[in-house]
mmCIF file of the N, C-alpha and C atoms, coordinates in Angstrom:
data_MODEL
# 
_entry.id   MODEL 
# 
loop_
_atom_site.group_PDB 
_atom_site.id 
_atom_site.type_symbol 
_atom_site.label_atom_id 
_atom_site.label_alt_id 
_atom_site.label_comp_id 
_atom_site.label_asym_id 
_atom_site.label_entity_id 
_atom_site.label_seq_id 
_atom_site.pdbx_PDB_ins_code 
_atom_site.Cartn_x 
_atom_site.Cartn_y 
_atom_site.Cartn_z 
_atom_site.occupancy 
_atom_site.B_iso_or_equiv 
_atom_site.pdbx_formal_charge 
_atom_site.auth_seq_id 
_atom_site.auth_comp_id 
_atom_site.auth_asym_id 
_atom_site.auth_atom_id 
_atom_site.pdbx_PDB_model_num 
ATOM 1   N N  . MET A 1 1  ? 140.780 79.828 146.210 1.00 0.00 ? 1  MET A N  1 
ATOM 2   C CA . MET A 1 1  ? 140.562 78.394 146.162 1.00 0.00 ? 1  MET A CA 1 
ATOM 3   C C  . MET A 1 1  ? 139.123 78.134 145.688 1.00 0.00 ? 1  MET A C  1 
ATOM 4   N N  . ALA A 1 2  ? 138.979 77.334 144.683 1.00 0.00 ? 2  ALA A N  1 
ATOM 5   C CA . ALA A 1 2  ? 137.666 77.027 144.113 1.00 0.00 ? 2  ALA A CA 1 
ATOM 6   C C  . ALA A 1 2  ? 137.134 75.710 144.678 1.00 0.00 ? 2  ALA A C  1 
ATOM 7   N N  . THR A 1 3  ? 135.838 75.634 144.754 1.00 0.00 ? 3  THR A N  1 
ATOM 8   C CA . THR A 1 3  ? 135.192 74.388 145.151 1.00 0.00 ? 3  THR A CA 1 
ATOM 9   C C  . THR A 1 3  ? 135.007 73.550 143.902 1.00 0.00 ? 3  THR A C  1 
ATOM 10  N N  . THR A 1 4  ? 135.378 72.291 143.988 1.00 0.00 ? 4  THR A N  1 
ATOM 11  C CA . THR A 1 4  ? 135.250 71.406 142.832 1.00 0.00 ? 4  THR A CA 1 
ATOM 12  C C  . THR A 1 4  ? 134.049 70.485 143.015 1.00 0.00 ? 4  THR A C  1 
ATOM 13  N N  . GLU A 1 5  ? 133.650 69.840 141.927 1.00 0.00 ? 5  GLU A N  1 
ATOM 14  C CA . GLU A 1 5  ? 132.560 68.871 142.025 1.00 0.00 ? 5  GLU A CA 1 
ATOM 15  C C  . GLU A 1 5  ? 132.934 67.737 142.975 1.00 0.00 ? 5  GLU A C  1 
ATOM 16  N N  . ASP A 1 6  ? 134.221 67.367 142.990 1.00 0.00 ? 6  ASP A N  1 
ATOM 17  C CA . ASP A 1 6  ? 134.657 66.319 143.918 1.00 0.00 ? 6  ASP A CA 1 
ATOM 18  C C  . ASP A 1 6  ? 134.426 66.732 145.363 1.00 0.00 ? 6  ASP A C  1 
ATOM 19  N N  . ASP A 1 7  ? 134.683 68.019 145.679 1.00 0.00 ? 7  ASP A N  1 
ATOM 20  C CA . ASP A 1 7  ? 134.434 68.503 147.039 1.00 0.00 ? 7  ASP A CA 1 
ATOM 21  C C  . ASP A 1 7  ? 132.965 68.330 147.407 1.00 0.00 ? 7  ASP A C  1 
ATOM 22  N N  . LEU A 1 8  ? 132.081 68.667 146.466 1.00 0.00 ? 8  LEU A N  1 
ATOM 23  C CA . LEU A 1 8  ? 130.646 68.586 146.730 1.00 0.00 ? 8  LEU A CA 1 
ATOM 24  C C  . LEU A 1 8  ? 130.167 67.141 146.825 1.00 0.00 ? 8  LEU A C  1 
ATOM 25  N N  . ARG A 1 9  ? 130.829 66.244 146.134 1.00 0.00 ? 9  ARG A N  1 
ATOM 26  C CA . ARG A 1 9  ? 130.423 64.834 146.135 1.00 0.00 ? 9  ARG A CA 1 
ATOM 27  C C  . ARG A 1 9  ? 130.906 64.091 147.379 1.00 0.00 ? 9  ARG A C  1 
ATOM 28  N N  . ASN A 1 10 ? 131.783 64.716 148.165 1.00 0.00 ? 10 ASN A N  1 
ATOM 29  C CA . ASN A 1 10 ? 132.363 64.033 149.328 1.00 0.00 ? 10 ASN A CA 1 
ATOM 30  C C  . ASN A 1 10 ? 131.804 64.511 150.664 1.00 0.00 ? 10 ASN A C  1 
ATOM 31  N N  . HIS A 1 11 ? 130.743 65.295 150.630 1.00 0.00 ? 11 HIS A N  1 
ATOM 32  C CA . HIS A 1 11 ? 130.080 65.752 151.855 1.00 0.00 ? 11 HIS A CA 1 
ATOM 33  C C  . HIS A 1 11 ? 128.609 65.366 151.755 1.00 0.00 ? 11 HIS A C  1 
ATOM 34  N N  . TYR A 1 12 ? 128.102 64.771 152.817 1.00 0.00 ? 12 TYR A N  1 
ATOM 35  C CA . TYR A 1 12 ? 126.755 64.209 152.788 1.00 0.00 ? 12 TYR A CA 1 
ATOM 36  C C  . TYR A 1 12 ? 125.865 64.827 153.849 1.00 0.00 ? 12 TYR A C  1 
ATOM 37  N N  . ALA A 1 13 ? 124.560 64.804 153.562 1.00 0.00 ? 13 ALA A N  1 
ATOM 38  C CA . ALA A 1 13 ? 123.562 65.264 154.529 1.00 0.00 ? 13 ALA A CA 1 
ATOM 39  C C  . ALA A 1 13 ? 122.435 64.245 154.561 1.00 0.00 ? 13 ALA A C  1 
ATOM 40  N N  . LYS A 1 14 ? 121.915 64.015 155.753 1.00 0.00 ? 14 LYS A N  1 
ATOM 41  C CA . LYS A 1 14 ? 120.817 63.067 155.936 1.00 0.00 ? 14 LYS A CA 1 
ATOM 42  C C  . LYS A 1 14 ? 119.509 63.841 155.990 1.00 0.00 ? 14 LYS A C  1 
ATOM 43  N N  . PHE A 1 15 ? 118.553 63.421 155.169 1.00 0.00 ? 15 PHE A N  1 
ATOM 44  C CA . PHE A 1 15 ? 117.234 64.027 155.117 1.00 0.00 ? 15 PHE A CA 1 
ATOM 45  C C  . PHE A 1 15 ? 116.191 62.965 155.441 1.00 0.00 ? 15 PHE A C  1 
ATOM 46  N N  . PRO A 1 16 ? 114.972 63.358 155.773 1.00 0.00 ? 16 PRO A N  1 
ATOM 47  C CA . PRO A 1 16 ? 113.934 62.365 156.062 1.00 0.00 ? 16 PRO A CA 1 
ATOM 48  C C  . PRO A 1 16 ? 113.696 61.393 154.894 1.00 0.00 ? 16 PRO A C  1 
ATOM 49  N N  . PHE A 1 17 ? 113.987 61.838 153.671 1.00 0.00 ? 17 PHE A N  1 
ATOM 50  C CA . PHE A 1 17 ? 113.759 61.006 152.495 1.00 0.00 ? 17 PHE A CA 1 
ATOM 51  C C  . PHE A 1 17 ? 115.021 60.311 152.003 1.00 0.00 ? 17 PHE A C  1 
ATOM 52  N N  . GLY A 1 18 ? 116.157 60.483 152.701 1.00 0.00 ? 18 GLY A N  1 
ATOM 53  C CA . GLY A 1 18 ? 117.377 59.780 152.317 1.00 0.00 ? 18 GLY A CA 1 
ATOM 54  C C  . GLY A 1 18 ? 118.620 60.631 152.495 1.00 0.00 ? 18 GLY A C  1 
ATOM 55  N N  . VAL A 1 19 ? 119.731 60.090 152.038 1.00 0.00 ? 19 VAL A N  1 
ATOM 56  C CA . VAL A 1 19 ? 121.022 60.761 152.134 1.00 0.00 ? 19 VAL A CA 1 
ATOM 57  C C  . VAL A 1 19 ? 121.379 61.329 150.766 1.00 0.00 ? 19 VAL A C  1 
ATOM 58  N N  . MET A 1 20 ? 121.867 62.576 150.767 1.00 0.00 ? 20 MET A N  1 
ATOM 59  C CA . MET A 1 20 ? 122.280 63.214 149.519 1.00 0.00 ? 20 MET A CA 1 
ATOM 60  C C  . MET A 1 20 ? 123.646 63.854 149.733 1.00 0.00 ? 20 MET A C  1 
ATOM 61  N N  . ASP A 1 21 ? 124.449 63.884 148.653 1.00 0.00 ? 21 ASP A N  1 
ATOM 62  C CA . ASP A 1 21 ? 125.706 64.617 148.766 1.00 0.00 ? 21 ASP A CA 1 
ATOM 63  C C  . ASP A 1 21 ? 125.434 66.100 148.491 1.00 0.00 ? 21 ASP A C  1 
ATOM 64  N N  . SER A 1 22 ? 126.424 66.942 148.723 1.00 0.00 ? 22 SER A N  1 
ATOM 65  C CA . SER A 1 22 ? 126.237 68.388 148.609 1.00 0.00 ? 22 SER A CA 1 
ATOM 66  C C  . SER A 1 22 ? 125.832 68.809 147.202 1.00 0.00 ? 22 SER A C  1 
ATOM 67  N N  . TYR A 1 23 ? 126.343 68.149 146.195 1.00 0.00 ? 23 TYR A N  1 
ATOM 68  C CA . TYR A 1 23 ? 125.989 68.459 144.808 1.00 0.00 ? 23 TYR A CA 1 
ATOM 69  C C  . TYR A 1 23 ? 124.496 68.210 144.581 1.00 0.00 ? 23 TYR A C  1 
ATOM 70  N N  . GLN A 1 24 ? 124.003 67.077 145.072 1.00 0.00 ? 24 GLN A N  1 
ATOM 71  C CA . GLN A 1 24 ? 122.584 66.749 144.937 1.00 0.00 ? 24 GLN A CA 1 
ATOM 72  C C  . GLN A 1 24 ? 121.717 67.737 145.720 1.00 0.00 ? 24 GLN A C  1 
ATOM 73  N N  . VAL A 1 25 ? 122.195 68.177 146.879 1.00 0.00 ? 25 VAL A N  1 
ATOM 74  C CA . VAL A 1 25 ? 121.445 69.144 147.682 1.00 0.00 ? 25 VAL A CA 1 
ATOM 75  C C  . VAL A 1 25 ? 121.285 70.452 146.919 1.00 0.00 ? 25 VAL A C  1 
ATOM 76  N N  . LEU A 1 26 ? 122.345 70.919 146.265 1.00 0.00 ? 26 LEU A N  1 
ATOM 77  C CA . LEU A 1 26 ? 122.255 72.158 145.486 1.00 0.00 ? 26 LEU A CA 1 
ATOM 78  C C  . LEU A 1 26 ? 121.251 72.022 144.346 1.00 0.00 ? 26 LEU A C  1 
ATOM 79  N N  . LEU A 1 27 ? 121.266 70.894 143.649 1.00 0.00 ? 27 LEU A N  1 
ATOM 80  C CA . LEU A 1 27 ? 120.306 70.667 142.571 1.00 0.00 ? 27 LEU A CA 1 
ATOM 81  C C  . LEU A 1 27 ? 118.884 70.614 143.115 1.00 0.00 ? 27 LEU A C  1 
ATOM 82  N N  . PHE A 1 28 ? 118.699 69.921 144.236 1.00 0.00 ? 28 PHE A N  1 
ATOM 83  C CA . PHE A 1 28 ? 117.380 69.799 144.846 1.00 0.00 ? 28 PHE A CA 1 
ATOM 84  C C  . PHE A 1 28 ? 116.844 71.156 145.274 1.00 0.00 ? 28 PHE A C  1 
ATOM 85  N N  . MET A 1 29 ? 117.693 71.968 145.920 1.00 0.00 ? 29 MET A N  1 
ATOM 86  C CA . MET A 1 29 ? 117.242 73.274 146.407 1.00 0.00 ? 29 MET A CA 1 
ATOM 87  C C  . MET A 1 29 ? 116.788 74.167 145.248 1.00 0.00 ? 29 MET A C  1 
ATOM 88  N N  . SER A 1 30 ? 117.529 74.159 144.147 1.00 0.00 ? 30 SER A N  1 
ATOM 89  C CA . SER A 1 30 ? 117.129 75.014 143.030 1.00 0.00 ? 30 SER A CA 1 
ATOM 90  C C  . SER A 1 30 ? 115.839 74.515 142.389 1.00 0.00 ? 30 SER A C  1 
ATOM 91  N N  . ALA A 1 31 ? 115.681 73.205 142.250 1.00 0.00 ? 31 ALA A N  1 
ATOM 92  C CA . ALA A 1 31 ? 114.449 72.657 141.671 1.00 0.00 ? 31 ALA A CA 1 
ATOM 93  C C  . ALA A 1 31 ? 113.258 72.913 142.592 1.00 0.00 ? 31 ALA A C  1 
ATOM 94  N N  . HIS A 1 32 ? 113.465 72.797 143.886 1.00 0.00 ? 32 HIS A N  1 
ATOM 95  C CA . HIS A 1 32 ? 112.384 73.012 144.844 1.00 0.00 ? 32 HIS A CA 1 
ATOM 96  C C  . HIS A 1 32 ? 111.942 74.477 144.824 1.00 0.00 ? 32 HIS A C  1 
ATOM 97  N N  . THR A 1 33 ? 112.902 75.384 144.740 1.00 0.00 ? 33 THR A N  1 
ATOM 98  C CA . THR A 1 33 ? 112.584 76.811 144.657 1.00 0.00 ? 33 THR A CA 1 
ATOM 99  C C  . THR A 1 33 ? 111.791 77.093 143.391 1.00 0.00 ? 33 THR A C  1 
ATOM 100 N N  . GLU A 1 34 ? 112.208 76.511 142.271 1.00 0.00 ? 34 GLU A N  1 
ATOM 101 C CA . GLU A 1 34 ? 111.492 76.704 141.009 1.00 0.00 ? 34 GLU A CA 1 
ATOM 102 C C  . GLU A 1 34 ? 110.048 76.222 141.118 1.00 0.00 ? 34 GLU A C  1 
ATOM 103 N N  . ARG A 1 35 ? 109.845 75.115 141.811 1.00 0.00 ? 35 ARG A N  1 
ATOM 104 C CA . ARG A 1 35 ? 108.494 74.591 142.012 1.00 0.00 ? 35 ARG A CA 1 
ATOM 105 C C  . ARG A 1 35 ? 107.622 75.616 142.734 1.00 0.00 ? 35 ARG A C  1 
ATOM 106 N N  . HIS A 1 36 ? 108.174 76.239 143.776 1.00 0.00 ? 36 HIS A N  1 
ATOM 107 C CA . HIS A 1 36 ? 107.400 77.238 144.520 1.00 0.00 ? 36 HIS A CA 1 
ATOM 108 C C  . HIS A 1 36 ? 107.120 78.477 143.678 1.00 0.00 ? 36 HIS A C  1 
ATOM 109 N N  . ILE A 1 37 ? 108.048 78.849 142.826 1.00 0.00 ? 37 ILE A N  1 
ATOM 110 C CA . ILE A 1 37 ? 107.817 79.999 141.939 1.00 0.00 ? 37 ILE A CA 1 
ATOM 111 C C  . ILE A 1 37 ? 106.621 79.720 141.041 1.00 0.00 ? 37 ILE A C  1 
ATOM 112 N N  . TYR A 1 38 ? 106.537 78.506 140.481 1.00 0.00 ? 38 TYR A N  1 
ATOM 113 C CA . TYR A 1 38 ? 105.388 78.145 139.647 1.00 0.00 ? 38 TYR A CA 1 
ATOM 114 C C  . TYR A 1 38 ? 104.091 78.175 140.455 1.00 0.00 ? 38 TYR A C  1 
ATOM 115 N N  . GLN A 1 39 ? 104.142 77.730 141.704 1.00 0.00 ? 39 GLN A N  1 
ATOM 116 C CA . GLN A 1 39 ? 102.955 77.758 142.550 1.00 0.00 ? 39 GLN A CA 1 
ATOM 117 C C  . GLN A 1 39 ? 102.506 79.202 142.804 1.00 0.00 ? 39 GLN A C  1 
ATOM 118 N N  . ILE A 1 40 ? 103.448 80.093 143.054 1.00 0.00 ? 40 ILE A N  1 
ATOM 119 C CA . ILE A 1 40 ? 103.118 81.497 143.288 1.00 0.00 ? 40 ILE A CA 1 
ATOM 120 C C  . ILE A 1 40 ? 102.492 82.104 142.038 1.00 0.00 ? 40 ILE A C  1 
ATOM 121 N N  . GLU A 1 41 ? 103.068 81.815 140.878 1.00 0.00 ? 41 GLU A N  1 
ATOM 122 C CA . GLU A 1 41 ? 102.520 82.337 139.623 1.00 0.00 ? 41 GLU A CA 1 
ATOM 123 C C  . GLU A 1 41 ? 101.103 81.819 139.381 1.00 0.00 ? 41 GLU A C  1 
ATOM 124 N N  . GLU A 1 42 ? 100.867 80.569 139.739 1.00 0.00 ? 42 GLU A N  1 
ATOM 125 C CA . GLU A 1 42 ? 99.531  79.992 139.572 1.00 0.00 ? 42 GLU A CA 1 
ATOM 126 C C  . GLU A 1 42 ? 98.511  80.710 140.468 1.00 0.00 ? 42 GLU A C  1 
ATOM 127 N N  . VAL A 1 43 ? 98.888  80.961 141.705 1.00 0.00 ? 43 VAL A N  1 
ATOM 128 C CA . VAL A 1 43 ? 97.983  81.651 142.630 1.00 0.00 ? 43 VAL A CA 1 
ATOM 129 C C  . VAL A 1 43 ? 97.726  83.076 142.148 1.00 0.00 ? 43 VAL A C  1 
ATOM 130 N N  . LYS A 1 44 ? 98.764  83.768 141.708 1.00 0.00 ? 44 LYS A N  1 
ATOM 131 C CA . LYS A 1 44 ? 98.600  85.150 141.248 1.00 0.00 ? 44 LYS A CA 1 
ATOM 132 C C  . LYS A 1 44 ? 97.719  85.226 140.000 1.00 0.00 ? 44 LYS A C  1 
ATOM 133 N N  . ALA A 1 45 ? 97.706  84.182 139.184 1.00 0.00 ? 45 ALA A N  1 
ATOM 134 C CA . ALA A 1 45 ? 96.905  84.175 137.960 1.00 0.00 ? 45 ALA A CA 1 
ATOM 135 C C  . ALA A 1 45 ? 95.435  83.843 138.225 1.00 0.00 ? 45 ALA A C  1 
ATOM 136 N N  . ASP A 1 46 ? 95.108  83.392 139.406 1.00 0.00 ? 46 ASP A N  1 
ATOM 137 C CA . ASP A 1 46 ? 93.741  83.029 139.750 1.00 0.00 ? 46 ASP A CA 1 
ATOM 138 C C  . ASP A 1 46 ? 92.865  84.276 139.753 1.00 0.00 ? 46 ASP A C  1 
ATOM 139 N N  . PRO A 1 47 ? 91.789  84.288 138.974 1.00 0.00 ? 47 PRO A N  1 
ATOM 140 C CA . PRO A 1 47 ? 90.921  85.484 138.928 1.00 0.00 ? 47 PRO A CA 1 
ATOM 141 C C  . PRO A 1 47 ? 90.231  85.772 140.268 1.00 0.00 ? 47 PRO A C  1 
ATOM 142 N N  . ASN A 1 48 ? 90.174  84.806 141.157 1.00 0.00 ? 48 ASN A N  1 
ATOM 143 C CA . ASN A 1 48 ? 89.551  85.018 142.468 1.00 0.00 ? 48 ASN A CA 1 
ATOM 144 C C  . ASN A 1 48 ? 90.512  85.567 143.510 1.00 0.00 ? 48 ASN A C  1 
ATOM 145 N N  . LEU A 1 49 ? 91.761  85.769 143.127 1.00 0.00 ? 49 LEU A N  1 
ATOM 146 C CA . LEU A 1 49 ? 92.736  86.339 144.059 1.00 0.00 ? 49 LEU A CA 1 
ATOM 147 C C  . LEU A 1 49 ? 92.368  87.793 144.323 1.00 0.00 ? 49 LEU A C  1 
ATOM 148 N N  . PRO A 1 50 ? 92.206  88.159 145.574 1.00 0.00 ? 50 PRO A N  1 
ATOM 149 C CA . PRO A 1 50 ? 91.859  89.558 145.874 1.00 0.00 ? 50 PRO A CA 1 
ATOM 150 C C  . PRO A 1 50 ? 92.942  90.513 145.381 1.00 0.00 ? 50 PRO A C  1 
ATOM 151 N N  . LYS A 1 51 ? 92.510  91.598 144.778 1.00 0.00 ? 51 LYS A N  1 
ATOM 152 C CA . LYS A 1 51 ? 93.441  92.644 144.310 1.00 0.00 ? 51 LYS A CA 1 
ATOM 153 C C  . LYS A 1 51 ? 93.545  93.713 145.374 1.00 0.00 ? 51 LYS A C  1 
ATOM 154 N N  . LYS A 1 52 ? 94.656  94.417 145.395 1.00 0.00 ? 52 LYS A N  1 
ATOM 155 C CA . LYS A 1 52 ? 94.841  95.501 146.376 1.00 0.00 ? 52 LYS A CA 1 
ATOM 156 C C  . LYS A 1 52 ? 93.979  96.672 146.057 1.00 0.00 ? 52 LYS A C  1 
# 
């Protein structure tokens, strides 16, 4: 049994910033993770970052 977009659009979660359906939550989680990856890359590129 496959999950459809309709299934994801019919389940909701309440967050401090509003209500999102499951489809929106999946998009948000991936974008948020990508944001942190860019932050990690920025820190690693800093010449003042201590090396091992």
